[in-house]
Predicted model as a PDB file, atoms N, CA, C, CB and O in Angstrom, pLDDT in the B-factor column:
MODEL        1                                                                  
ATOM      1  N   MET A   1      43.588 116.322  83.585  1.00 64.00           N  
ATOM      2  CA  MET A   1      43.358 115.540  82.727  1.00 64.00           C  
ATOM      3  C   MET A   1      42.253 114.974  82.674  1.00 64.00           C  
ATOM      4  CB  MET A   1      44.084 114.855  82.696  1.00 64.00           C  
ATOM      5  O   MET A   1      41.958 114.539  83.788  1.00 64.00           O  
ATOM      6  N   CYS A   2      41.112 114.664  81.532  1.00 77.00           N  
ATOM      7  CA  CYS A   2      40.190 113.569  81.708  1.00 77.00           C  
ATOM      8  C   CYS A   2      40.809 112.289  81.623  1.00 77.00           C  
ATOM      9  CB  CYS A   2      39.147 113.622  80.770  1.00 77.00           C  
ATOM     10  O   CYS A   2      41.970 112.098  81.262  1.00 77.00           O  
ATOM     11  N   PRO A   3      39.925 111.352  81.998  1.00 81.00           N  
ATOM     12  CA  PRO A   3      40.508 110.368  81.726  1.00 81.00           C  
ATOM     13  C   PRO A   3      41.067 109.554  80.749  1.00 81.00           C  
ATOM     14  CB  PRO A   3      40.107 110.006  82.058  1.00 81.00           C  
ATOM     15  O   PRO A   3      41.911 108.660  80.682  1.00 81.00           O  
ATOM     16  N   VAL A   4      40.358 110.125  80.054  1.00 79.00           N  
ATOM     17  CA  VAL A   4      40.841 109.758  78.426  1.00 79.00           C  
ATOM     18  C   VAL A   4      42.070 110.293  78.018  1.00 79.00           C  
ATOM     19  CB  VAL A   4      39.855 110.310  77.309  1.00 79.00           C  
ATOM     20  O   VAL A   4      42.570 109.501  77.219  1.00 79.00           O  
ATOM     21  N   CYS A   5      42.730 111.189  78.178  1.00 79.00           N  
ATOM     22  CA  CYS A   5      43.445 111.679  77.731  1.00 79.00           C  
ATOM     23  C   CYS A   5      44.856 111.277  79.118  1.00 79.00           C  
ATOM     24  CB  CYS A   5      42.797 113.120  77.298  1.00 79.00           C  
ATOM     25  O   CYS A   5      46.026 111.203  78.743  1.00 79.00           O  
ATOM     26  N   ASP A   6      44.603 111.128  80.167  1.00 79.00           N  
ATOM     27  CA  ASP A   6      44.910 110.620  80.573  1.00 79.00           C  
ATOM     28  C   ASP A   6      45.622 109.422  80.485  1.00 79.00           C  
ATOM     29  CB  ASP A   6      44.390 110.794  80.854  1.00 79.00           C  
ATOM     30  O   ASP A   6      46.829 109.529  80.702  1.00 79.00           O  
ATOM     31  N   LYS A   7      45.115 108.104  80.175  1.00 82.00           N  
ATOM     32  CA  LYS A   7      45.560 107.249  79.360  1.00 82.00           C  
ATOM     33  C   LYS A   7      46.208 107.520  78.235  1.00 82.00           C  
ATOM     34  CB  LYS A   7      44.774 106.631  79.112  1.00 82.00           C  
ATOM     35  O   LYS A   7      47.299 106.980  78.416  1.00 82.00           O  
ATOM     36  N   LEU A   8      46.225 108.014  77.191  1.00 82.00           N  
ATOM     37  CA  LEU A   8      46.741 108.454  76.159  1.00 82.00           C  
ATOM     38  C   LEU A   8      48.260 109.064  76.745  1.00 82.00           C  
ATOM     39  CB  LEU A   8      45.696 109.465  75.462  1.00 82.00           C  
ATOM     40  O   LEU A   8      49.281 108.590  76.248  1.00 82.00           O  
ATOM     41  N   PHE A   9      48.352 109.946  77.631  1.00 83.00           N  
ATOM     42  CA  PHE A   9      49.544 110.286  77.976  1.00 83.00           C  
ATOM     43  C   PHE A   9      50.533 109.269  79.178  1.00 83.00           C  
ATOM     44  CB  PHE A   9      49.244 111.665  78.425  1.00 83.00           C  
ATOM     45  O   PHE A   9      51.748 109.112  79.063  1.00 83.00           O  
ATOM     46  N   GLU A  10      49.703 108.680  80.271  1.00 81.00           N  
ATOM     47  CA  GLU A  10      50.534 107.758  80.643  1.00 81.00           C  
ATOM     48  C   GLU A  10      50.549 106.409  80.040  1.00 81.00           C  
ATOM     49  CB  GLU A  10      50.380 107.667  81.826  1.00 81.00           C  
ATOM     50  O   GLU A  10      51.532 106.180  79.335  1.00 81.00           O  
ATOM     51  N   ASN A  11      49.736 105.532  80.152  1.00 73.00           N  
ATOM     52  CA  ASN A  11      49.816 104.405  79.324  1.00 73.00           C  
ATOM     53  C   ASN A  11      49.846 103.969  78.551  1.00 73.00           C  
ATOM     54  CB  ASN A  11      49.548 103.978  79.271  1.00 73.00           C  
ATOM     55  O   ASN A  11      49.717 102.752  78.674  1.00 73.00           O  
ATOM     56  N   SER A  12      50.039 104.514  77.067  1.00 71.00           N  
ATOM     57  CA  SER A  12      50.169 104.620  75.774  1.00 71.00           C  
ATOM     58  C   SER A  12      50.742 105.243  75.471  1.00 71.00           C  
ATOM     59  CB  SER A  12      49.482 104.752  75.192  1.00 71.00           C  
ATOM     60  O   SER A  12      51.018 105.056  74.286  1.00 71.00           O  
ATOM     61  N   ASN A  13      51.442 106.480  76.114  1.00 82.00           N  
ATOM     62  CA  ASN A  13      52.266 107.312  75.824  1.00 82.00           C  
ATOM     63  C   ASN A  13      52.187 107.762  74.173  1.00 82.00           C  
ATOM     64  CB  ASN A  13      53.501 106.735  76.298  1.00 82.00           C  
ATOM     65  O   ASN A  13      53.155 107.926  73.431  1.00 82.00           O  
ATOM     66  N   TYR A  14      50.726 107.914  73.822  1.00 88.00           N  
ATOM     67  CA  TYR A  14      50.163 109.167  72.915  1.00 88.00           C  
ATOM     68  C   TYR A  14      50.125 110.221  72.650  1.00 88.00           C  
ATOM     69  CB  TYR A  14      49.501 109.377  72.861  1.00 88.00           C  
ATOM     70  O   TYR A  14      49.804 110.705  71.565  1.00 88.00           O  
ATOM     71  N   MET A  15      50.586 110.975  74.013  1.00 91.00           N  
ATOM     72  CA  MET A  15      50.883 112.239  73.711  1.00 91.00           C  
ATOM     73  C   MET A  15      51.327 112.656  75.026  1.00 91.00           C  
ATOM     74  CB  MET A  15      49.771 113.037  73.083  1.00 91.00           C  
ATOM     75  O   MET A  15      51.233 111.919  76.007  1.00 91.00           O  
ATOM     76  N   THR A  16      51.965 114.204  75.074  1.00 92.00           N  
ATOM     77  CA  THR A  16      52.801 114.700  75.795  1.00 92.00           C  
ATOM     78  C   THR A  16      52.459 115.615  75.912  1.00 92.00           C  
ATOM     79  CB  THR A  16      53.812 114.687  75.596  1.00 92.00           C  
ATOM     80  O   THR A  16      51.843 116.015  74.924  1.00 92.00           O  
ATOM     81  N   ILE A  17      52.546 116.524  76.983  1.00 91.00           N  
ATOM     82  CA  ILE A  17      52.611 118.230  77.433  1.00 91.00           C  
ATOM     83  C   ILE A  17      54.213 118.379  76.657  1.00 91.00           C  
ATOM     84  CB  ILE A  17      52.592 118.670  79.695  1.00 91.00           C  
ATOM     85  O   ILE A  17      55.111 117.573  76.413  1.00 91.00           O  
ATOM     86  N   GLU A  18      53.962 120.292  76.362  1.00 92.00           N  
ATOM     87  CA  GLU A  18      55.785 120.684  76.226  1.00 92.00           C  
ATOM     88  C   GLU A  18      55.594 121.552  77.191  1.00 92.00           C  
ATOM     89  CB  GLU A  18      56.633 121.447  74.661  1.00 92.00           C  
ATOM     90  O   GLU A  18      54.683 122.360  77.373  1.00 92.00           O  
ATOM     91  N   PRO A  19      57.138 121.155  78.173  1.00 91.00           N  
ATOM     92  CA  PRO A  19      57.040 121.602  79.576  1.00 91.00           C  
ATOM     93  C   PRO A  19      57.383 122.919  79.847  1.00 91.00           C  
ATOM     94  CB  PRO A  19      57.804 120.847  80.391  1.00 91.00           C  
ATOM     95  O   PRO A  19      57.669 123.341  80.967  1.00 91.00           O  
ATOM     96  N   THR A  20      57.355 123.548  78.855  1.00 89.00           N  
ATOM     97  CA  THR A  20      57.567 125.142  79.224  1.00 89.00           C  
ATOM     98  C   THR A  20      56.286 126.004  78.558  1.00 89.00           C  
ATOM     99  CB  THR A  20      59.184 125.774  78.498  1.00 89.00           C  
ATOM    100  O   THR A  20      55.823 127.019  79.079  1.00 89.00           O  
ATOM    101  N   THR A  21      55.724 125.310  77.103  1.00 91.00           N  
ATOM    102  CA  THR A  21      54.595 126.383  76.742  1.00 91.00           C  
ATOM    103  C   THR A  21      52.978 125.713  76.597  1.00 91.00           C  
ATOM    104  CB  THR A  21      55.061 127.110  75.163  1.00 91.00           C  
ATOM    105  O   THR A  21      52.075 126.162  75.892  1.00 91.00           O  
ATOM    106  N   GLY A  22      52.924 124.331  77.622  1.00 92.00           N  
ATOM    107  CA  GLY A  22      51.781 124.102  77.816  1.00 92.00           C  
ATOM    108  C   GLY A  22      51.198 123.144  76.859  1.00 92.00           C  
ATOM    109  O   GLY A  22      50.154 122.508  77.005  1.00 92.00           O  
ATOM    110  N   LYS A  23      52.238 123.122  75.585  1.00 93.00           N  
ATOM    111  CA  LYS A  23      51.093 122.568  74.136  1.00 93.00           C  
ATOM    112  C   LYS A  23      51.209 121.077  74.149  1.00 93.00           C  
ATOM    113  CB  LYS A  23      51.643 123.149  72.274  1.00 93.00           C  
ATOM    114  O   LYS A  23      52.151 120.293  74.269  1.00 93.00           O  
ATOM    115  N   VAL A  24      49.961 120.966  73.988  1.00 91.00           N  
ATOM    116  CA  VAL A  24      49.588 119.523  74.163  1.00 91.00           C  
ATOM    117  C   VAL A  24      50.138 118.653  72.437  1.00 91.00           C  
ATOM    118  CB  VAL A  24      47.538 119.492  74.545  1.00 91.00           C  
ATOM    119  O   VAL A  24      49.549 118.815  71.368  1.00 91.00           O  
ATOM    120  N   ILE A  25      51.430 117.741  72.668  1.00 91.00           N  
ATOM    121  CA  ILE A  25      51.725 116.916  71.152  1.00 91.00           C  
ATOM    122  C   ILE A  25      51.427 115.783  71.595  1.00 91.00           C  
ATOM    123  CB  ILE A  25      53.269 116.872  70.389  1.00 91.00           C  
ATOM    124  O   ILE A  25      51.577 115.171  72.653  1.00 91.00           O  
ATOM    125  N   TYR A  26      50.682 115.487  69.964  1.00 87.00           N  
ATOM    126  CA  TYR A  26      49.915 114.100  70.299  1.00 87.00           C  
ATOM    127  C   TYR A  26      50.975 113.321  69.079  1.00 87.00           C  
ATOM    128  CB  TYR A  26      47.768 114.071  69.944  1.00 87.00           C  
ATOM    129  O   TYR A  26      51.971 113.889  68.630  1.00 87.00           O  
ATOM    130  N   ILE A  27      50.612 112.174  68.739  1.00 88.00           N  
ATOM    131  CA  ILE A  27      51.350 111.369  67.853  1.00 88.00           C  
ATOM    132  C   ILE A  27      50.125 111.576  65.914  1.00 88.00           C  
ATOM    133  CB  ILE A  27      51.413 109.334  68.883  1.00 88.00           C  
ATOM    134  O   ILE A  27      48.912 111.757  65.812  1.00 88.00           O  
ATOM    135  N   GLU A  28      51.089 111.447  64.907  1.00 84.00           N  
ATOM    136  CA  GLU A  28      50.324 111.571  63.853  1.00 84.00           C  
ATOM    137  C   GLU A  28      49.057 110.410  63.787  1.00 84.00           C  
ATOM    138  CB  GLU A  28      51.292 111.521  62.682  1.00 84.00           C  
ATOM    139  O   GLU A  28      48.152 110.637  62.985  1.00 84.00           O  
ATOM    140  N   GLU A  29      48.995 109.229  64.587  1.00 84.00           N  
ATOM    141  CA  GLU A  29      48.167 108.448  64.214  1.00 84.00           C  
ATOM    142  C   GLU A  29      46.563 108.580  64.864  1.00 84.00           C  
ATOM    143  CB  GLU A  29      48.831 107.271  64.444  1.00 84.00           C  
ATOM    144  O   GLU A  29      45.466 108.212  64.443  1.00 84.00           O  
ATOM    145  N   ILE A  30      47.026 109.312  66.135  1.00 84.00           N  
ATOM    146  CA  ILE A  30      45.624 110.367  66.226  1.00 84.00           C  
ATOM    147  C   ILE A  30      44.970 111.470  65.998  1.00 84.00           C  
ATOM    148  CB  ILE A  30      45.379 110.591  66.900  1.00 84.00           C  
ATOM    149  O   ILE A  30      44.014 112.020  66.546  1.00 84.00           O  
ATOM    150  N   LYS A  31      45.945 111.819  64.683  1.00 80.00           N  
ATOM    151  CA  LYS A  31      45.538 113.858  64.305  1.00 80.00           C  
ATOM    152  C   LYS A  31      43.652 113.433  64.404  1.00 80.00           C  
ATOM    153  CB  LYS A  31      46.303 114.808  61.695  1.00 80.00           C  
ATOM    154  O   LYS A  31      42.723 113.696  65.167  1.00 80.00           O  
ATOM    155  N   ASP A  32      43.865 112.623  63.098  1.00 84.00           N  
ATOM    156  CA  ASP A  32      42.188 112.336  62.483  1.00 84.00           C  
ATOM    157  C   ASP A  32      41.067 111.687  63.473  1.00 84.00           C  
ATOM    158  CB  ASP A  32      42.240 111.153  61.152  1.00 84.00           C  
ATOM    159  O   ASP A  32      39.886 111.558  63.149  1.00 84.00           O  
ATOM    160  N   GLU A  33      41.612 111.302  64.724  1.00 86.00           N  
ATOM    161  CA  GLU A  33      40.525 110.452  65.351  1.00 86.00           C  
ATOM    162  C   GLU A  33      39.635 112.185  65.535  1.00 86.00           C  
ATOM    163  CB  GLU A  33      41.112 109.241  67.148  1.00 86.00           C  
ATOM    164  O   GLU A  33      40.043 113.297  65.869  1.00 86.00           O  
ATOM    165  N   LYS A  34      38.560 111.752  65.203  1.00 86.00           N  
ATOM    166  CA  LYS A  34      37.027 112.724  65.889  1.00 86.00           C  
ATOM    167  C   LYS A  34      36.794 112.844  67.260  1.00 86.00           C  
ATOM    168  CB  LYS A  34      35.554 112.079  65.514  1.00 86.00           C  
ATOM    169  O   LYS A  34      36.222 113.724  67.903  1.00 86.00           O  
ATOM    170  N   ASP A  35      37.504 111.490  67.693  1.00 83.00           N  
ATOM    171  CA  ASP A  35      37.508 111.990  69.596  1.00 83.00           C  
ATOM    172  C   ASP A  35      38.754 112.933  69.883  1.00 83.00           C  
ATOM    173  CB  ASP A  35      37.798 110.385  70.881  1.00 83.00           C  
ATOM    174  O   ASP A  35      38.785 113.899  70.645  1.00 83.00           O  
ATOM    175  N   PHE A  36      39.681 112.465  69.163  1.00 83.00           N  
ATOM    176  CA  PHE A  36      40.182 113.433  69.878  1.00 83.00           C  
ATOM    177  C   PHE A  36      40.751 115.131  69.260  1.00 83.00           C  
ATOM    178  CB  PHE A  36      41.215 112.648  70.443  1.00 83.00           C  
ATOM    179  O   PHE A  36      41.705 115.841  69.577  1.00 83.00           O  
ATOM    180  N   GLN A  37      39.555 115.298  68.192  1.00 83.00           N  
ATOM    181  CA  GLN A  37      39.697 116.451  67.891  1.00 83.00           C  
ATOM    182  C   GLN A  37      40.018 118.010  68.779  1.00 83.00           C  
ATOM    183  CB  GLN A  37      38.733 116.393  67.327  1.00 83.00           C  
ATOM    184  O   GLN A  37      40.472 119.110  68.463  1.00 83.00           O  
ATOM    185  N   TYR A  38      39.518 117.400  69.985  1.00 84.00           N  
ATOM    186  CA  TYR A  38      39.889 118.348  70.658  1.00 84.00           C  
ATOM    187  C   TYR A  38      40.812 118.785  71.185  1.00 84.00           C  
ATOM    188  CB  TYR A  38      39.480 118.402  71.170  1.00 84.00           C  
ATOM    189  O   TYR A  38      40.682 119.797  71.876  1.00 84.00           O  
ATOM    190  N   LEU A  39      41.802 118.288  71.062  1.00 83.00           N  
ATOM    191  CA  LEU A  39      43.425 118.636  71.198  1.00 83.00           C  
ATOM    192  C   LEU A  39      44.175 119.076  70.428  1.00 83.00           C  
ATOM    193  CB  LEU A  39      44.133 117.807  71.427  1.00 83.00           C  
ATOM    194  O   LEU A  39      45.389 119.081  70.632  1.00 83.00           O  
ATOM    195  N   HIS A  40      43.547 119.610  69.224  1.00 82.00           N  
ATOM    196  CA  HIS A  40      44.372 120.351  68.183  1.00 82.00           C  
ATOM    197  C   HIS A  40      44.523 121.960  69.085  1.00 82.00           C  
ATOM    198  CB  HIS A  40      43.393 120.426  66.397  1.00 82.00           C  
ATOM    199  O   HIS A  40      43.816 122.678  69.793  1.00 82.00           O  
ATOM    200  N   ASP A  41      45.654 121.944  68.629  1.00 85.00           N  
ATOM    201  CA  ASP A  41      46.293 123.439  69.544  1.00 85.00           C  
ATOM    202  C   ASP A  41      45.647 123.760  70.788  1.00 85.00           C  
ATOM    203  CB  ASP A  41      46.092 124.922  68.708  1.00 85.00           C  
ATOM    204  O   ASP A  41      45.489 124.904  71.215  1.00 85.00           O  
ATOM    205  N   LYS A  42      45.195 122.446  71.479  1.00 90.00           N  
ATOM    206  CA  LYS A  42      45.333 122.696  73.064  1.00 90.00           C  
ATOM    207  C   LYS A  42      46.626 123.007  73.752  1.00 90.00           C  
ATOM    208  CB  LYS A  42      44.899 121.530  73.756  1.00 90.00           C  
ATOM    209  O   LYS A  42      47.573 122.240  73.579  1.00 90.00           O  
ATOM    210  N   THR A  43      46.761 124.139  74.571  1.00 93.00           N  
ATOM    211  CA  THR A  43      47.392 124.163  75.606  1.00 93.00           C  
ATOM    212  C   THR A  43      46.964 124.423  77.194  1.00 93.00           C  
ATOM    213  CB  THR A  43      48.117 124.877  75.234  1.00 93.00           C  
ATOM    214  O   THR A  43      46.160 125.213  77.686  1.00 93.00           O  
ATOM    215  N   ILE A  44      47.533 123.775  77.579  1.00 88.00           N  
ATOM    216  CA  ILE A  44      47.620 123.618  78.726  1.00 88.00           C  
ATOM    217  C   ILE A  44      48.325 124.269  80.478  1.00 88.00           C  
ATOM    218  CB  ILE A  44      47.884 122.795  78.333  1.00 88.00           C  
ATOM    219  O   ILE A  44      49.340 124.288  81.174  1.00 88.00           O  
ATOM    220  N   ALA A  45      46.807 124.737  80.420  1.00 89.00           N  
ATOM    221  CA  ALA A  45      47.134 126.490  81.300  1.00 89.00           C  
ATOM    222  C   ALA A  45      48.540 126.035  82.290  1.00 89.00           C  
ATOM    223  CB  ALA A  45      45.315 127.199  82.787  1.00 89.00           C  
ATOM    224  O   ALA A  45      48.863 124.880  82.567  1.00 89.00           O  
ATOM    225  N   TYR A  46      49.335 127.464  82.771  1.00 86.00           N  
ATOM    226  CA  TYR A  46      51.026 127.265  83.207  1.00 86.00           C  
ATOM    227  C   TYR A  46      50.670 127.019  84.905  1.00 86.00           C  
ATOM    228  CB  TYR A  46      52.315 129.048  82.820  1.00 86.00           C  
ATOM    229  O   TYR A  46      51.527 126.466  85.594  1.00 86.00           O  
ATOM    230  N   ASP A  47      49.357 127.464  85.529  1.00 86.00           N  
ATOM    231  CA  ASP A  47      48.802 126.638  86.959  1.00 86.00           C  
ATOM    232  C   ASP A  47      49.645 125.453  86.866  1.00 86.00           C  
ATOM    233  CB  ASP A  47      46.998 126.137  87.031  1.00 86.00           C  
ATOM    234  O   ASP A  47      50.723 125.188  87.399  1.00 86.00           O  
ATOM    235  N   TYR A  48      48.861 124.768  86.020  1.00 84.00           N  
ATOM    236  CA  TYR A  48      48.802 123.036  85.681  1.00 84.00           C  
ATOM    237  C   TYR A  48      50.288 122.409  85.747  1.00 84.00           C  
ATOM    238  CB  TYR A  48      48.155 122.683  83.930  1.00 84.00           C  
ATOM    239  O   TYR A  48      50.551 121.355  86.326  1.00 84.00           O  
ATOM    240  N   ILE A  49      51.268 123.260  85.029  1.00 85.00           N  
ATOM    241  CA  ILE A  49      52.432 122.626  84.507  1.00 85.00           C  
ATOM    242  C   ILE A  49      53.988 123.553  85.512  1.00 85.00           C  
ATOM    243  CB  ILE A  49      52.342 122.920  82.463  1.00 85.00           C  
ATOM    244  O   ILE A  49      55.211 123.474  85.399  1.00 85.00           O  
ATOM    245  N   ASP A  50      53.278 124.166  86.211  1.00 84.00           N  
ATOM    246  CA  ASP A  50      54.059 124.759  86.840  1.00 84.00           C  
ATOM    247  C   ASP A  50      54.428 123.649  88.324  1.00 84.00           C  
ATOM    248  CB  ASP A  50      53.384 126.237  87.027  1.00 84.00           C  
ATOM    249  O   ASP A  50      53.747 122.737  88.794  1.00 84.00           O  
ATOM    250  N   GLY A  51      56.013 124.292  88.833  1.00 84.00           N  
ATOM    251  CA  GLY A  51      56.221 123.376  89.944  1.00 84.00           C  
ATOM    252  C   GLY A  51      56.388 122.175  90.002  1.00 84.00           C  
ATOM    253  O   GLY A  51      55.889 121.732  88.967  1.00 84.00           O  
ATOM    254  N   GLU A  52      56.905 121.129  90.757  1.00 82.00           N  
ATOM    255  CA  GLU A  52      57.093 120.034  90.502  1.00 82.00           C  
ATOM    256  C   GLU A  52      56.589 119.533  88.955  1.00 82.00           C  
ATOM    257  CB  GLU A  52      56.560 119.440  91.570  1.00 82.00           C  
ATOM    258  O   GLU A  52      57.375 118.933  88.223  1.00 82.00           O  
ATOM    259  N   ARG A  53      55.759 119.717  88.705  1.00 83.00           N  
ATOM    260  CA  ARG A  53      55.152 118.505  87.175  1.00 83.00           C  
ATOM    261  C   ARG A  53      56.112 118.881  86.384  1.00 83.00           C  
ATOM    262  CB  ARG A  53      53.394 118.751  86.187  1.00 83.00           C  
ATOM    263  O   ARG A  53      56.713 118.156  85.591  1.00 83.00           O  
ATOM    264  N   ARG A  54      56.380 120.667  86.689  1.00 88.00           N  
ATOM    265  CA  ARG A  54      57.403 120.463  85.555  1.00 88.00           C  
ATOM    266  C   ARG A  54      58.358 119.709  85.073  1.00 88.00           C  
ATOM    267  CB  ARG A  54      57.908 121.098  85.506  1.00 88.00           C  
ATOM    268  O   ARG A  54      58.733 119.425  83.936  1.00 88.00           O  
ATOM    269  N   HIS A  55      58.804 119.336  86.519  1.00 90.00           N  
ATOM    270  CA  HIS A  55      60.046 117.971  86.429  1.00 90.00           C  
ATOM    271  C   HIS A  55      59.245 116.675  85.363  1.00 90.00           C  
ATOM    272  CB  HIS A  55      60.406 117.084  88.529  1.00 90.00           C  
ATOM    273  O   HIS A  55      59.503 116.446  84.181  1.00 90.00           O  
ATOM    274  N   TYR A  56      58.658 116.272  85.876  1.00 90.00           N  
ATOM    275  CA  TYR A  56      57.951 115.003  85.327  1.00 90.00           C  
ATOM    276  C   TYR A  56      57.705 115.337  84.640  1.00 90.00           C  
ATOM    277  CB  TYR A  56      57.067 114.305  85.706  1.00 90.00           C  
ATOM    278  O   TYR A  56      57.815 114.391  83.860  1.00 90.00           O  
ATOM    279  N   LEU A  57      57.123 116.659  83.739  1.00 91.00           N  
ATOM    280  CA  LEU A  57      56.210 116.702  82.060  1.00 91.00           C  
ATOM    281  C   LEU A  57      57.589 116.835  81.280  1.00 91.00           C  
ATOM    282  CB  LEU A  57      54.834 118.419  81.633  1.00 91.00           C  
ATOM    283  O   LEU A  57      57.683 116.297  80.177  1.00 91.00           O  
ATOM    284  N   LYS A  58      58.815 117.635  81.896  1.00 92.00           N  
ATOM    285  CA  LYS A  58      59.950 117.431  81.113  1.00 92.00           C  
ATOM    286  C   LYS A  58      61.307 116.006  80.692  1.00 92.00           C  
ATOM    287  CB  LYS A  58      60.462 118.426  81.678  1.00 92.00           C  
ATOM    288  O   LYS A  58      62.179 115.810  79.845  1.00 92.00           O  
ATOM    289  N   TRP A  59      60.755 115.342  81.858  1.00 93.00           N  
ATOM    290  CA  TRP A  59      61.098 113.838  81.482  1.00 93.00           C  
ATOM    291  C   TRP A  59      60.095 113.303  80.642  1.00 93.00           C  
ATOM    292  CB  TRP A  59      61.215 112.886  82.709  1.00 93.00           C  
ATOM    293  O   TRP A  59      60.397 112.491  79.767  1.00 93.00           O  
ATOM    294  N   HIS A  60      58.713 113.748  80.856  1.00 93.00           N  
ATOM    295  CA  HIS A  60      58.277 112.809  79.919  1.00 93.00           C  
ATOM    296  C   HIS A  60      57.821 113.656  78.341  1.00 93.00           C  
ATOM    297  CB  HIS A  60      56.950 111.969  80.705  1.00 93.00           C  
ATOM    298  O   HIS A  60      57.087 113.361  77.398  1.00 93.00           O  
ATOM    299  N   TYR A  61      58.369 114.386  78.556  1.00 93.00           N  
ATOM    300  CA  TYR A  61      57.838 114.876  76.874  1.00 93.00           C  
ATOM    301  C   TYR A  61      59.591 114.948  76.428  1.00 93.00           C  
ATOM    302  CB  TYR A  61      56.645 116.973  76.682  1.00 93.00           C  
ATOM    303  O   TYR A  61      59.969 115.944  75.811  1.00 93.00           O  
ATOM    304  N   GLU A  62      60.479 113.978  76.737  1.00 92.00           N  
ATOM    305  CA  GLU A  62      61.669 114.174  76.344  1.00 92.00           C  
ATOM    306  C   GLU A  62      61.889 112.968  75.542  1.00 92.00           C  
ATOM    307  CB  GLU A  62      62.594 114.431  77.416  1.00 92.00           C  
ATOM    308  O   GLU A  62      62.416 112.888  74.432  1.00 92.00           O  
ATOM    309  N   ASN A  63      61.311 111.870  76.418  1.00 91.00           N  
ATOM    310  CA  ASN A  63      61.765 110.420  76.228  1.00 91.00           C  
ATOM    311  C   ASN A  63      60.263 110.143  75.283  1.00 91.00           C  
ATOM    312  CB  ASN A  63      62.068 109.331  77.974  1.00 91.00           C  
ATOM    313  O   ASN A  63      60.225 109.225  74.463  1.00 91.00           O  
ATOM    314  N   PHE A  64      59.204 110.953  75.496  1.00 92.00           N  
ATOM    315  CA  PHE A  64      58.117 110.780  73.935  1.00 92.00           C  
ATOM    316  C   PHE A  64      59.056 111.156  72.666  1.00 92.00           C  
ATOM    317  CB  PHE A  64      56.522 112.136  73.879  1.00 92.00           C  
ATOM    318  O   PHE A  64      59.238 110.438  71.682  1.00 92.00           O  
ATOM    319  N   VAL A  65      59.612 112.441  72.904  1.00 90.00           N  
ATOM    320  CA  VAL A  65      60.268 112.093  71.760  1.00 90.00           C  
ATOM    321  C   VAL A  65      61.385 111.894  71.030  1.00 90.00           C  
ATOM    322  CB  VAL A  65      60.021 112.469  71.355  1.00 90.00           C  
ATOM    323  O   VAL A  65      61.679 111.788  69.839  1.00 90.00           O  
ATOM    324  N   GLU A  66      61.869 111.875  71.971  1.00 90.00           N  
ATOM    325  CA  GLU A  66      62.947 110.168  71.755  1.00 90.00           C  
ATOM    326  C   GLU A  66      62.493 108.905  70.672  1.00 90.00           C  
ATOM    327  CB  GLU A  66      62.888 109.145  73.464  1.00 90.00           C  
ATOM    328  O   GLU A  66      62.866 108.314  69.659  1.00 90.00           O  
ATOM    329  N   LYS A  67      61.133 108.977  71.932  1.00 88.00           N  
ATOM    330  CA  LYS A  67      60.497 107.150  71.197  1.00 88.00           C  
ATOM    331  C   LYS A  67      59.732 107.091  69.532  1.00 88.00           C  
ATOM    332  CB  LYS A  67      58.801 106.434  72.472  1.00 88.00           C  
ATOM    333  O   LYS A  67      59.647 106.204  68.682  1.00 88.00           O  
ATOM    334  N   HIS A  68      59.308 108.371  69.606  1.00 86.00           N  
ATOM    335  CA  HIS A  68      58.889 108.317  68.014  1.00 86.00           C  
ATOM    336  C   HIS A  68      59.818 109.298  67.490  1.00 86.00           C  
ATOM    337  CB  HIS A  68      57.221 108.746  67.604  1.00 86.00           C  
ATOM    338  O   HIS A  68      59.332 109.964  66.575  1.00 86.00           O  
ATOM    339  N   HIS A  69      60.627 109.492  67.700  1.00 80.00           N  
ATOM    340  CA  HIS A  69      61.567 110.158  66.780  1.00 80.00           C  
ATOM    341  C   HIS A  69      61.543 111.274  66.074  1.00 80.00           C  
ATOM    342  CB  HIS A  69      61.791 109.534  66.018  1.00 80.00           C  
ATOM    343  O   HIS A  69      61.789 111.455  64.882  1.00 80.00           O  
ATOM    344  N   LEU A  70      61.111 112.272  67.208  1.00 78.00           N  
ATOM    345  CA  LEU A  70      60.514 113.501  66.514  1.00 78.00           C  
ATOM    346  C   LEU A  70      61.725 114.913  66.899  1.00 78.00           C  
ATOM    347  CB  LEU A  70      58.675 113.790  67.271  1.00 78.00           C  
ATOM    348  O   LEU A  70      61.574 116.130  66.797  1.00 78.00           O  
ATOM    349  N   GLU A  71      62.643 114.269  67.258  1.00 65.00           N  
ATOM    350  CA  GLU A  71      63.864 115.448  67.762  1.00 65.00           C  
ATOM    351  C   GLU A  71      64.366 116.417  65.759  1.00 65.00           C  
ATOM    352  CB  GLU A  71      65.947 114.022  68.789  1.00 65.00           C  
ATOM    353  O   GLU A  71      64.671 115.949  64.662  1.00 65.00           O  
ATOM    354  N   GLY A  72      64.181 117.845  66.300  1.00 55.00           N  
ATOM    355  CA  GLY A  72      64.513 118.549  65.540  1.00 55.00           C  
ATOM    356  C   GLY A  72      63.154 118.550  64.505  1.00 55.00           C  
ATOM    357  O   GLY A  72      63.148 119.522  63.749  1.00 55.00           O  
ATOM    358  N   GLN A  73      62.244 117.810  64.383  1.00 54.00           N  
ATOM    359  CA  GLN A  73      60.858 118.050  63.978  1.00 54.00           C  
ATOM    360  C   GLN A  73      60.192 118.670  64.273  1.00 54.00           C  
ATOM    361  CB  GLN A  73      60.243 117.455  63.996  1.00 54.00           C  
ATOM    362  O   GLN A  73      59.973 117.947  65.245  1.00 54.00           O  
ATOM    363  N   ALA A  74      59.307 119.710  64.460  1.00 50.00           N  
ATOM    364  CA  ALA A  74      57.794 120.977  64.609  1.00 50.00           C  
ATOM    365  C   ALA A  74      56.862 119.600  64.886  1.00 50.00           C  
ATOM    366  CB  ALA A  74      57.114 122.277  62.641  1.00 50.00           C  
ATOM    367  O   ALA A  74      56.481 118.795  64.036  1.00 50.00           O  
ATOM    368  N   VAL A  75      56.612 119.576  66.344  1.00 51.00           N  
ATOM    369  CA  VAL A  75      55.966 119.007  66.959  1.00 51.00           C  
ATOM    370  C   VAL A  75      54.531 119.861  66.978  1.00 51.00           C  
ATOM    371  CB  VAL A  75      56.688 118.730  68.095  1.00 51.00           C  
ATOM    372  O   VAL A  75      53.571 119.440  67.622  1.00 51.00           O  
TER     373      VAL A  75                                                      
ENDMDL                                                                          
END                                                                             
């Protein structure tokens, strides 16, 4: 991940990665920010999310969904 995406993912919890599809999901507040337009419809390659990372991504995704009250919503 680029340094900006890493900060959005790790430090700020503004984005996550769906652990089975690799789809990048981010909060609505940054949707229209021009600096993050490249994230629209972005998918992380399977090789990157496979293996041990998948467990962490699953944990991160579940916490992201819970924190931002996204359960049951299309993200």
